[in-house]
C-alpha positions as CSV (number, residue, x, y, z in Angstrom):
1,Q,-0.1,-0.3,-0.2
2,T,1.3,3.8,-1.0
3,I,-1.0,5.7,1.1
4,P,-2.4,4.5,4.7
5,Q,-5.5,2.5,4.6
6,K,-8.1,2.0,8.3
7,T,-7.5,-0.9,10.1
8,N,-9.4,-3.0,12.4
9,V,-7.7,-1.4,15.3
10,L,-10.3,-0.1,17.7
11,S,-10.3,3.3,19.5
12,T,-9.7,1.8,22.7
13,Y,-5.5,0.9,21.7
14,K,-3.5,3.5,24.2
15,D,-0.5,2.5,22.4
16,V,1.2,0.4,19.6
17,K,4.6,-0.4,18.8
18,A,6.2,-2.1,15.9
19,G,9.0,-4.8,15.5
20,N,10.4,-6.7,12.8
21,N,7.8,-7.2,11.0
22,F,5.4,-7.7,14.0
23,I,2.8,-5.4,16.1
24,I,2.1,-5.3,19.5
25,A,-0.8,-2.9,20.9
26,L,-1.7,-1.7,24.3
27,R,-5.9,-0.9,24.9
28,N,-7.3,0.7,27.9
29,N,-8.3,-1.9,30.1
30,G,-4.3,-3.4,30.2
31,T,-4.4,-5.8,28.3
32,V,-2.1,-6.6,25.3
33,W,-2.5,-8.0,21.8
34,S,-0.4,-8.7,18.7
35,T,-0.1,-9.4,15.2
36,G,2.2,-9.9,12.2
37,N,5.6,-12.2,12.1
38,N,6.0,-15.0,14.4
39,E,9.2,-16.9,13.7
40,Y,10.3,-16.2,17.1
41,A,7.3,-16.1,18.9
42,Q,7.6,-12.5,19.5
43,L,3.8,-12.4,19.1
44,G,3.3,-14.3,22.6
45,N,0.9,-17.0,22.1
46,N,2.7,-19.7,22.9
47,N,3.4,-20.6,19.3
48,N,5.6,-19.9,15.8
49,Q,2.7,-19.3,13.6
50,T,2.1,-15.4,11.9
51,Q,-1.3,-14.4,12.2
52,N,-2.2,-11.1,10.1
53,K,-5.0,-10.2,12.6
54,F,-4.8,-8.9,16.3
55,S,-4.8,-11.5,19.0
56,Q,-4.7,-10.7,22.8
57,I,-1.7,-12.2,24.4
58,Q,-2.6,-14.4,27.6
59,N,-1.6,-14.9,31.2
60,I,-0.7,-10.9,31.4
61,K,-2.9,-7.9,33.0
62,N,-3.0,-4.8,34.5
63,I,-0.4,-3.7,31.5
64,E,0.8,0.0,31.6
65,Q,3.8,0.0,29.0
66,I,5.2,-1.6,26.5
67,A,8.1,-1.8,24.0
68,A,9.0,-3.6,20.8
69,G,12.5,-4.6,20.1
70,E,13.8,-6.7,16.6
71,N,12.2,-9.9,17.9
72,F,11.3,-9.5,21.0
73,A,8.7,-7.6,23.2
74,V,8.6,-6.2,26.6
75,A,5.7,-5.1,28.9
76,V,5.5,-3.6,32.6
77,D,2.2,-4.3,34.8
78,I,1.5,-1.8,37.4
79,Y,3.1,-3.8,40.3
80,G,6.4,-2.8,38.5
81,I,7.1,-6.8,37.0
82,V,8.4,-6.5,33.3
83,Y,7.4,-9.6,31.1
84,G,9.1,-10.7,27.8
85,W,9.0,-12.6,25.6
86,G,10.6,-13.8,21.7
87,L,14.3,-14.1,21.2
88,N,16.2,-13.5,23.4
89,S,19.8,-13.0,21.7
90,S,21.9,-11.1,23.7
91,G,20.5,-11.3,27.6
92,E,17.5,-8.9,26.6
93,L,15.1,-10.9,28.1
94,G,17.3,-12.1,31.2
95,N,20.5,-13.8,31.9
96,S,19.0,-17.6,32.4
97,N,17.8,-17.9,28.8
98,I,20.2,-16.7,26.4
99,G,20.2,-17.7,23.3
100,E,16.8,-19.1,23.7
101,T,12.7,-17.9,22.8
102,L,10.5,-17.2,25.2
103,T,7.0,-18.5,23.6
104,K,4.9,-16.6,25.9
105,P,5.2,-13.5,28.4
106,T,7.4,-14.6,31.0
107,K,8.5,-12.3,34.3
108,I,12.4,-11.1,33.6
109,Y,12.5,-8.3,36.5
110,T,10.5,-7.0,39.2
111,S,11.1,-3.4,40.3
112,N,11.0,-1.7,43.2
113,E,10.0,1.9,42.1
114,P,6.9,2.5,39.6
115,V,8.3,2.2,35.7
116,I,7.8,5.7,34.1
117,N,9.1,4.4,30.9
118,L,9.7,1.2,28.8
119,S,12.1,0.7,25.6
120,A,13.5,-1.8,23.7
121,G,16.0,-2.6,20.6
122,K,18.7,-4.4,20.0
123,G,19.9,-6.8,22.4
124,Q,18.8,-4.7,25.0
125,T,15.5,-3.6,27.2
126,V,15.7,-0.4,29.2
127,L,14.0,0.7,32.2
128,V,13.2,4.2,33.3
129,K,12.2,4.4,37.2
130,A,10.5,6.8,39.2
131,D,13.2,8.1,40.9
132,G,15.1,8.7,37.2
133,T,17.5,5.8,37.5
134,V,18.2,3.9,34.8
135,Y,18.1,-0.3,34.6
136,G,19.2,-2.3,31.7
137,I,18.7,-6.2,31.1
138,G,21.1,-7.0,27.9
139,S,24.2,-6.7,26.3
140,L,24.8,-2.5,26.4
141,L,23.8,-2.2,30.1
142,N,22.7,-4.9,32.3
143,G,21.5,-3.3,35.9
144,E,21.8,0.3,36.9
145,M,23.4,2.9,34.5
146,T,26.3,4.8,36.9
147,G,25.6,8.2,36.6
148,M,22.1,8.6,35.6
149,K,19.4,10.0,38.7
150,N,16.5,11.8,36.5
151,A,15.9,10.5,33.5
152,V,12.1,10.6,32.2
153,K,12.7,8.5,28.7
154,T,15.0,6.2,27.1
155,E,15.7,4.8,23.4
156,V,17.5,2.1,22.3
157,A,19.7,2.2,19.3
158,N,23.0,0.3,17.8
159,G,24.9,0.0,20.3
160,T,23.6,3.1,22.2
161,I,21.1,4.1,24.4
162,Y,19.7,7.6,24.6
163,V,18.5,9.0,27.5
164,L,16.5,12.0,28.4
165,T,16.6,13.8,31.6
166,N,13.8,15.9,33.5
167,D,15.8,19.4,32.9
168,Y,16.0,18.9,29.0
169,E,18.7,17.6,28.1
170,V,19.9,14.6,26.2
171,Y,22.8,12.0,26.8
172,K,24.4,9.2,24.8
173,Y,25.2,6.0,27.1
174,K,27.9,4.0,24.6
175,D,30.7,1.5,26.1
176,G,29.8,1.9,30.0
177,A,30.1,6.0,29.9
178,L,27.6,8.3,29.8
179,E,28.2,11.8,27.4
180,K,25.9,15.1,26.8
181,I,24.9,15.4,23.5
182,S,25.3,19.5,23.0
183,I,22.1,21.3,21.3
184,D,21.6,24.4,22.6
185,K,17.5,23.9,23.1
186,K,15.6,22.6,26.0
187,I,14.7,18.6,24.7
188,I,11.2,17.5,25.4
189,D,11.1,14.1,23.2
190,I,13.5,11.5,21.7
191,S,13.1,8.9,19.1
192,A,16.2,6.4,17.7
193,K,15.9,3.6,15.6
194,G,19.5,1.9,14.3
195,D,21.7,4.5,14.1
196,S,19.9,7.7,13.8
197,I,18.0,9.9,16.4
198,M,15.2,12.5,16.5
199,Y,15.2,15.2,19.1
200,Q,12.1,17.7,19.8
201,T,12.6,20.8,21.3
202,S,10.0,22.8,23.6
203,D,9.9,25.7,21.0
204,E,8.5,22.7,18.6
205,L,11.2,22.4,15.9
206,T,12.7,19.1,15.3
207,Y,16.6,18.0,15.2
208,V,18.3,15.0,13.7
209,S,21.8,13.4,13.9
210,G,23.2,10.0,12.8
211,D,22.9,7.7,10.4
212,N,21.2,9.9,7.1
213,S,20.7,6.5,4.2
214,Y,18.1,7.2,1.9
215,G,18.1,10.6,3.0
216,K,15.7,9.4,5.9
217,L,16.8,12.5,8.3
218,G,14.9,15.1,5.7
219,T,18.1,17.0,5.4
220,A,17.7,17.2,1.8
221,N,21.1,15.1,1.3
222,S,22.0,11.6,2.7
223,D,25.1,12.4,4.3
224,E,25.8,11.1,7.9
225,I,25.3,13.9,10.8
226,T,27.5,14.5,13.1
227,T,26.5,16.8,15.2
228,P,22.1,17.7,15.6
229,E,20.6,19.6,12.5
230,Q,17.5,21.3,12.4
231,I,15.1,20.1,9.9
232,N,11.2,20.9,8.7
233,K,11.9,24.6,9.5
234,N,8.4,25.4,8.8
235,L,7.0,22.6,10.1
236,E,5.5,23.0,14.1
237,T,6.3,19.5,15.7
238,Y,3.6,18.1,17.5
239,S,5.3,14.3,17.8
240,I,8.1,12.6,16.4
241,A,9.3,8.9,15.3
242,T,12.5,7.0,13.8
243,G,12.4,3.7,11.7
244,N,14.9,1.8,9.8
245,N,14.8,3.7,6.8
246,N,12.5,7.0,7.6
247,T,11.8,9.5,10.2
248,Y,8.5,11.0,10.3
249,V,7.2,13.9,11.6
250,I,3.1,15.1,13.3
251,D,2.4,18.4,13.0
252,V,0.1,20.6,15.6
253,K,-2.3,20.2,13.3
254,G,-2.1,16.9,13.0
255,S,-0.9,16.5,9.4
256,V,1.9,13.6,9.1
257,Y,5.7,13.9,7.3
258,A,7.8,11.6,6.1
259,S,11.1,10.8,4.4
260,G,13.7,8.3,3.3
261,N,13.1,4.8,1.7
262,N,9.6,4.7,-0.5
263,E,10.4,0.9,-1.9
264,Y,7.5,-0.4,-0.2
265,G,5.4,2.3,0.1
266,N,7.1,3.7,3.3
267,L,6.3,7.3,2.9
268,G,2.5,7.2,2.1
269,N,2.2,9.8,-0.4
270,G,1.2,7.5,-3.3
271,T,4.6,7.0,-4.7
272,R,7.2,4.9,-4.6
273,D,10.1,7.3,-5.0
274,N,12.7,7.8,-1.9
275,S,12.5,11.1,-0.4
276,N,15.5,13.2,1.3
277,V,12.8,15.8,2.5
278,H,9.4,15.2,4.6
279,V,6.8,14.8,2.4
280,L,2.9,14.9,3.3
281,V,1.2,11.5,3.9
282,G,-1.2,10.8,2.2
283,D,-3.4,10.5,-1.4
284,R,-2.3,14.3,-2.4
285,N,-5.8,14.8,-3.7
286,F,-6.8,18.4,-3.2
287,E,-10.0,20.7,-3.5
288,I,-10.0,24.6,-3.5
289,A,-13.1,26.2,-2.3
290,T,-13.7,28.9,-4.5
291,L,-12.0,28.4,-8.2
292,S,-13.8,31.6,-9.5
293,K,-14.5,34.8,-7.6
294,T,-15.4,38.4,-8.5
295,M,-13.2,40.3,-6.1
296,S,-12.9,44.9,-5.5
297,V,-10.1,46.5,-5.4
298,G,-8.5,46.4,-2.0
299,D,-10.2,43.1,-1.3
300,V,-7.9,39.7,0.2
301,D,-9.4,36.4,-0.8
302,T,-7.8,33.4,1.6
303,V,-7.1,30.1,-0.1
304,Q,-8.7,27.2,1.7
305,I,-7.1,23.8,0.7
306,T,-9.2,20.6,1.2
307,G,-7.6,17.0,1.1
308,D,-7.8,13.3,1.7
309,T,-4.7,13.7,3.4
310,F,-3.6,11.3,6.6
311,N,-4.1,13.1,9.5
312,V,-3.9,12.3,13.3
313,F,-6.8,14.8,14.4
314,G,-9.0,14.0,11.5
315,N,-8.4,17.5,10.1
316,T,-9.1,17.8,6.1
317,E,-7.6,21.2,6.1
318,V,-4.0,21.3,4.2
319,S,-1.5,24.0,4.6
320,S,-1.2,25.8,1.2
321,S,2.9,25.8,2.1
322,E,2.6,22.2,0.3
323,F,2.0,23.3,-2.9
324,T,3.5,26.1,-5.4
325,F,1.4,29.3,-6.3
326,T,2.3,30.8,-9.8
327,N,0.2,34.4,-10.9
328,D,0.1,35.2,-14.2
329,A,-1.1,38.9,-13.6
330,E,1.1,40.4,-11.1
331,N,-0.3,43.9,-11.5
332,V,-3.7,42.9,-10.9
333,V,-3.7,41.0,-7.5
334,S,-0.6,39.9,-5.1
335,L,0.0,36.6,-3.7
336,S,1.2,36.6,0.0
337,S,1.7,33.8,2.8
338,E,0.8,34.2,6.8
339,N,0.6,31.0,9.3
340,S,0.9,28.2,5.7
341,T,-2.1,30.1,4.4
342,E,-2.2,31.9,1.0
343,K,-3.8,35.3,1.1
344,I,-4.6,36.7,-2.4
345,T,-4.8,40.8,-2.5
346,A,-7.0,42.4,-5.2
347,N,-4.3,45.4,-6.3
348,Q,-6.2,46.8,-9.7
349,E,-9.0,46.4,-12.3
350,G,-8.7,42.9,-14.5
351,T,-8.5,39.4,-14.8
352,A,-5.8,37.0,-12.7
353,H,-5.2,33.1,-13.1
354,I,-3.4,31.1,-10.9
355,L,-1.9,28.0,-10.8
356,V,-1.8,25.9,-7.6
357,T,0.3,23.3,-8.2
358,D,1.4,19.7,-6.1
359,P,4.9,19.5,-6.3
360,I,4.6,15.8,-5.7
361,N,1.8,14.2,-8.2
362,K,2.2,17.1,-10.4
363,N,-1.8,17.9,-10.3
364,V,-2.6,21.6,-10.8
365,T,-5.6,23.8,-10.3
366,T,-6.2,26.9,-12.0
367,L,-8.0,29.7,-9.9
368,T,-9.9,32.9,-11.5
369,R,-9.7,36.1,-10.0
370,V,-11.5,38.7,-11.9
371,V,-11.2,42.1,-10.1
372,V,-13.5,45.1,-10.7
373,A,-13.3,48.9,-9.2
374,Q,-14.6,49.6,-5.6
375,D,-18.2,49.9,-5.1
376,K,-18.2,53.9,-3.2
377,D,-21.3,52.7,-2.1
378,R,-20.4,49.8,0.0
379,I,-20.6,49.8,3.5
380,D,-17.6,48.0,4.6
381,S,-19.5,48.1,8.6
382,I,-22.0,48.9,10.8
383,K,-21.2,50.3,14.2
384,V,-24.0,50.5,16.5
């Protein structure tokens, strides 16, 4: 599929995590469900049969958080008990069964503090406790992380654990040592996968660093980023996510943007073309409310564009910054952008044709604006 399609995932799911070709989902009632590849019993249903629809994982309840690694999954309940299932290749599911496959949820750790964050990645499970300490199970960290007392979130990457603290700083834990990552911003969220990481700031900006294969970081090139670099300068970031060969940004209006590899429709924009900048997810079909209109000199018209884009908030309005505008009569009308909205100002009598082009699929819509002399008898406003 090259554009997002609705699934049978119910609104009662409050969290969804993806591993290597499998998905686990947490419902509001504390149950966990799974679907997808099950070669290593990562679906937790006591067998190795792949399935194409969600089914409940038995023998665990009251679950608060979930996380998915490459071929394993973990969950923590309200009592601080951590369960794991799937392939335990490097001790990510405990030291007593390394190299084995756990076909159903198995207790692997019990925390003496409430767990506020749970993450998983290649060969590693990480917990953040309410007291700000970090505890690891696996090949990168096996026990408490020395020197960390104010963590709020972790992300597991290849050979590295990233830590977000309550004072908006990010640290990299590698080879047993902590190193602060220098960004002159308050960081409120991080997302890491493989050798890439994204950072979200308190002023709704996005920074990236690391591996940039396929241009997945959205920097308009595929060069490795050694120090955090800002991207999407025109987007107000609401949320971020990193995949194996892609990165994703949700803006404050609910629109989703993707960059990177698109071999399997990963970008969700109706094409198979890779992109080294973030492009809007959706089928790209759009409509403009008023194609033809008569204006008086001095009038200002706002171009309202709607579309069937994929929007997490259900909004259908599309930002005009996604399109290019070509005006064939600049003396008749002028164009200006304000808060991602295109405005048309009538300057003098005449007719103007404005081409609105989607740069992704090249679809073009023509707007016509006929400008007439201002009616001197027109009443602009009435005050009482």
